[in-house]
C-alpha positions in Angstrom: -15.4 6.4 -28.0 -12.5 4.0 -27.5 -12.6 2.0 -24.3 -9.6 2.3 -21.9 -8.3 -1.2 -21.0 -5.8 -1.4 -18.2 -3.8 -4.5 -17.1 -2.0 -4.6 -13.7 1.0 -6.8 -13.1 2.2 -7.6 -9.6 1.4 -9.8 -6.6 -1.8 -11.9 -6.7 -4.6 -9.6 -5.5 -6.2 -12.5 -3.7 -3.3 -12.8 -1.3 -2.2 -10.8 1.8 -0.1 -7.7 1.5 -0.2 -4.0 0.8 0.6 -4.2 -3.0 -1.9 -7.0 -3.4 -4.5 -4.9 -1.6 -3.9 -2.0 -4.0 -4.3 -4.1 -7.1 -7.4 -5.6 -5.7 -9.0 -2.2 -5.1 -7.9 -1.0 -8.6 -9.5 -4.0 -10.3 -12.6 -4.4 -8.2 -13.6 -0.8 -8.8 -12.2 -0.4 -12.3 -10.0 2.5 -11.1 -8.4 4.3 -14.1 -10.1 2.4 -16.9 -13.3 1.1 -18.4 -12.0 -2.4 -17.9 -9.3 -3.1 -15.4 -7.8 -6.6 -14.7 -4.7 -8.1 -13.2 -2.1 -10.7 -14.1 -0.3 -12.2 -11.0 3.5 -12.3 -11.4 4.1 -13.9 -8.0 2.4 -15.3 -4.9 3.9 -15.4 -1.4 5.6 -18.7 -0.5 5.2 -20.0 -4.1 7.7 -22.6 -5.3 10.3 -21.5 -7.9 8.5 -23.5 -10.5 5.1 -22.0 -9.7 6.6 -18.5 -9.7 8.2 -19.1 -13.1 4.9 -20.2 -14.5 3.1 -17.1 -13.2 5.8 -14.9 -14.8 5.5 -16.8 -18.1 1.8 -16.4 -18.1 2.1 -12.6 -17.5 4.6 -12.4 -20.4 2.2 -14.2 -22.7 -0.5 -11.7 -21.7 1.7 -8.8 -22.6 2.5 -10.3 -26.0 -1.2 -10.6 -26.7 -2.2 -7.0 -25.7 -3.0 -4.5 -28.4 -0.7 -1.5 -28.4 -3.6 0.9 -27.4 -3.9 -0.8 -24.0 -2.1 0.1 -20.7 0.4 -2.2 -19.0 0.7 -1.0 -15.4 3.5 -2.8 -13.5 4.0 -2.7 -9.8 7.6 -2.7 -8.5 9.2 -2.5 -5.1 12.8 -3.5 -4.7 15.3 -6.4 -5.0 13.9 -9.3 -7.1 11.0 -7.1 -8.3 13.3 -5.1 -10.5 14.4 -8.3 -12.3 11.0 -10.0 -12.4 8.6 -7.1 -13.1 11.5 -5.2 -14.6 11.7 -7.7 -17.4 8.0 -7.2 -18.1 8.6 -3.4 -18.2 11.2 -3.9 -20.9 8.9 -6.3 -22.9 6.0 -3.9 -22.7 8.2 -1.0 -23.9 9.5 -3.0 -26.8 5.9 -3.8 -27.9 4.9 -0.1 -27.8 2.4 -0.6 -25.1 1.5 2.3 -22.7 4.0 1.3 -20.0 3.3 2.5 -16.5 5.3 1.7 -13.4 4.2 2.3 -9.8 6.9 2.2 -7.1 6.0 0.5 -3.8 8.1 -0.8 -0.9 9.7 0.5 2.3 13.2 -0.4 1.0 13.0 1.1 -2.5 15.1 4.2 -1.8 18.1 2.4 -0.3 17.9 -0.3 -3.0 17.9 2.4 -5.7 20.9 4.0 -4.2 22.7 0.7 -4.0 21.8 -0.4 -7.6 21.4 2.9 -9.6 22.1 1.4 -13.0 19.5 -1.4 -12.6 16.8 1.0 -11.3 17.5 3.6 -14.0 17.6 1.0 -16.7 14.2 -0.3 -15.8 12.5 3.1 -15.1 13.7 4.7 -18.3 11.7 2.2 -20.3 8.4 3.4 -18.8 6.2 6.1 -20.3 4.8 7.1 -16.8 6.0 6.4 -13.3 3.8 6.9 -10.2 5.1 7.1 -6.6 3.3 7.0 -3.3 5.3 9.8 -1.6 7.6 12.7 -2.3 10.9 11.1 -1.3 10.6 8.2 -3.8 9.4 10.7 -6.5 12.6 12.8 -6.1 14.8 9.8 -6.5 12.8 8.5 -9.5 13.1 11.8 -11.2 16.9 11.7 -10.9 16.9 8.1 -12.1 14.7 8.6 -15.1 14.6 12.4 -15.8 12.9 12.1 -19.2 10.0 10.0 -18.0 7.0 11.7 -16.5 6.7 10.9 -12.9 4.0 11.9 -10.4 2.8 11.2 -6.9 -0.5 9.2 -7.1 -1.8 7.8 -3.8 -3.1 4.3 -3.4 -6.9 4.3 -3.9 -9.2 3.2 -1.1 -12.9 2.5 -1.0 -14.3 4.9 1.6 -16.9 3.1 3.7 -19.2 5.9 5.0 -21.5 3.2 6.6 -19.0 1.9 9.1 -19.9 2.7 12.7 -18.1 5.6 14.5 -15.1 4.8 16.6 -16.9 5.7 19.8 -19.3 2.8 19.2 -16.5 0.2 19.4 -14.9 -1.6 22.3 -11.3 -0.9 23.5 -9.6 -2.8 20.7 -6.2 -2.0 19.2 -5.4 -3.7 15.9 -2.0 -4.2 14.3 -2.0 -5.6 10.8 1.0 -6.5 8.7 4.1 -8.5 8.8 4.8 -9.2 12.5 8.5 -8.2 12.7 11.0 -5.6 13.6 10.5 -3.4 10.5 6.8 -2.9 11.4 7.7 -2.3 15.0 5.9 -5.3 16.4 8.4 -5.5 19.2 7.8 -1.9 20.1 4.0 -2.5 20.2 4.5 -5.6 22.4 6.5 -3.6 25.0 4.0 -0.7 24.8 1.0 -3.0 25.2 2.3 -4.3 28.6 1.8 -0.7 29.9 -1.5 -0.2 28.2 -2.9 -3.4 29.6 -2.1 -2.3 33.1 -3.8 1.1 32.5 -6.9 -0.2 30.6 -8.1 -3.5 32.2 -10.8 -3.9 29.5 -8.6 -3.2 26.5 -7.5 -5.9 24.0 -4.9 -6.0 21.3 -4.9 -8.1 18.1 -1.8 -8.5 16.0 -2.6 -10.1 12.6 -0.2 -11.1 9.9 2.6 -13.4 8.9 5.4 -13.9 11.5 8.7 -12.5 10.4 11.7 -11.9 12.7 9.8 -11.3 16.0 7.5 -13.7 17.8 5.5 -11.8 20.5 5.7 -13.5 23.9 2.4 -14.3 25.6 1.0 -11.1 27.1 -2.3 -10.4 28.8 -5.1 -9.6 26.4 -2.8 -9.6 23.4 -3.7 -12.1 20.6 -1.5 -13.0 17.7 -3.3 -14.3 14.6 -2.1 -15.5 11.2 -3.1 -13.5 8.0 -6.8 -13.3 7.3 -8.7 -12.7 4.1 -9.8 -9.2 3.0 -13.3 -9.5 4.3 -12.2 -10.6 7.8 -9.5 -7.9 7.8 -12.1 -5.2 7.1 -14.4 -6.6 9.9 -11.5 -6.5 12.3 -10.7 -2.9 11.4 -14.3 -1.9 11.8 -14.3 -3.3 15.3 -11.2 -1.5 16.3 -11.1 1.8 18.2 -7.5 2.4 17.1 -4.9 0.9 14.7 -1.3 0.7 15.7 1.7 0.6 13.3 4.9 1.7 15.0 7.1 1.0 11.9 10.8 1.6 11.5 10.5 1.9 7.7 7.6 2.2 5.3 6.5 3.4 1.9 2.8 4.3 2.2 1.2 1.5 4.3 -2.2 0.5 2.9 -3.5 -0.6 6.3 -3.5 3.0 7.6 -5.4 4.2 4.6 -7.9 1.4 5.1 -8.2 2.3 8.7 -8.9 6.0 7.9 -11.4 5.0 5.2 -13.4 3.3 8.0 -13.1 6.3 10.4 -10.5 4.7 12.6 -7.7 6.7 14.2 -4.2 5.3 14.1 -0.9 5.7 16.0 2.2 5.3 13.9 5.6 6.8 13.2 6.9 9.6 10.9 8.6 7.3 8.4 8.1 7.1 4.6 4.9 8.6 3.5 3.1 8.3 6.8 3.3 12.0 7.8 1.1 12.7 4.8 -1.7 10.8 6.6 -1.3 12.6 9.9 -4.9 14.0 9.6 -6.1 10.6 10.6 -3.9 9.7 13.5 -1.1 10.5 15.9 2.7 10.1 15.3 5.2 8.9 17.8 9.0 8.6 17.7 10.4 5.4 16.2 11.1 2.9 18.9 9.5 4.8 21.7 7.2 2.4 23.5 6.4 4.9 26.3 5.0 7.5 23.9 3.2 4.8 21.9 1.6 3.5 25.1 0.5 7.0 26.1 -1.1 7.7 22.8 -2.9 4.3 22.6 -4.1 4.8 26.2 -5.4 8.3 25.3 -7.4 7.1 22.4 -8.8 4.0 24.2 -9.8 6.2 27.2 -11.4 8.9 25.1 -13.7 7.5 22.5 -14.9 10.9 21.5 -11.3 11.9 20.6 -10.9 8.6 18.7 -14.1 9.4 16.8 -13.0 13.0 16.0 -9.6 11.9 14.6 -11.1 9.0 12.8 -13.8 11.1 11.0 -11.1 13.7 10.1 -9.1 10.9 8.5 -12.2 9.6 6.6 -12.8 13.1 5.2 -9.2 13.2 4.1 -9.5 9.9 2.2 -12.7 11.1 0.5 -10.9 14.3 -0.7 -7.6 12.8 -1.7 -7.6 9.0 -2.3 -11.1 7.7 -2.8 -11.6 5.4 -5.8 -13.4 8.3 -7.6 -10.5 10.7 -7.0 -7.8 8.3 -8.1 -9.9 7.0 -11.0 -10.0 10.6 -12.5 -6.3 11.1 -11.9 -5.2 7.8 -13.5 -7.4 8.3 -16.5 -5.8 11.7 -17.0 -2.3 10.3 -16.7 -2.9 7.3 -18.9 -4.5 9.5 -21.6 -1.5 11.8 -21.5 0.9 8.9 -21.8 -1.1 7.5 -24.8 -1.0 10.9 -26.5 2.8 11.2 -26.0 3.3 7.8 -27.6 1.2 8.9 -30.6 3.2 12.0 -31.0 6.5 10.0 -31.0 5.2 7.6 -33.6 4.1 10.4 -36.0 7.4 12.4 -35.8 
């Protein structure tokens, strides 16, 4: 039986970020193939020369891949459609099984602003996967002849993590600390929560963007941490907060659910699909956010019930086993369609 080899192209999986985390899970657990590896096309804060070298190395890897293998490229918006988009075109010309996954909170407005570029890249794929329905509908209009499907990001579901009612009153925010992620909204909400829950703490971890949280009682701001430390922080949390103004499908919420942690977030992007594992509040509403955080901190049994419901949801819909089976099915169908085209 022929082994299925899959190569992912996108951000360096050893770095911080949702796309990097997805590629790390895919490669660590061989999701979708018998051998799954990655080729970094960029790293955060890399110099232009270093970025060019990474892209050149990825292009060389594509040129060396046998036609039976899968080139799975991860795109978001803006420069990604030029950088990874050039690799999509190269993979297509070589006759590789060319798969594109759409990420990014700004993909939809970007695609509406640059329809010819987006369509030109996506039409060269044999398969496109999206993380939520809104992006899928736009992709199907942009590349109507290419098969496109919703495929959630996989997550390793840790059934050994302690329940939420065994934790202290800790709220964790993880991601870019800026306005898009609602860091300012959480900061305002936390001032209310800190008054109501004198033992509670909040940790915001991630790179600073366009908002620097002022000093506030029992709120700690930390730079990005490695995946092991991030998982430990989520395991210690009672609730995860992500009051974003725009999202695709944030990986941190899926990770929180996989550990049995409830979240409070907003109904943007694909987040409503995750509602089994958390509570949703209106965008920009710090009062409602403070109320829901206070509720979960004050009622550990409620936090546990919602967290366990979210963990069951992940097991059923986006565990590595579920997504492995789905990707193998889609890759095989793409390979078969290419074979039919070459024999006609």
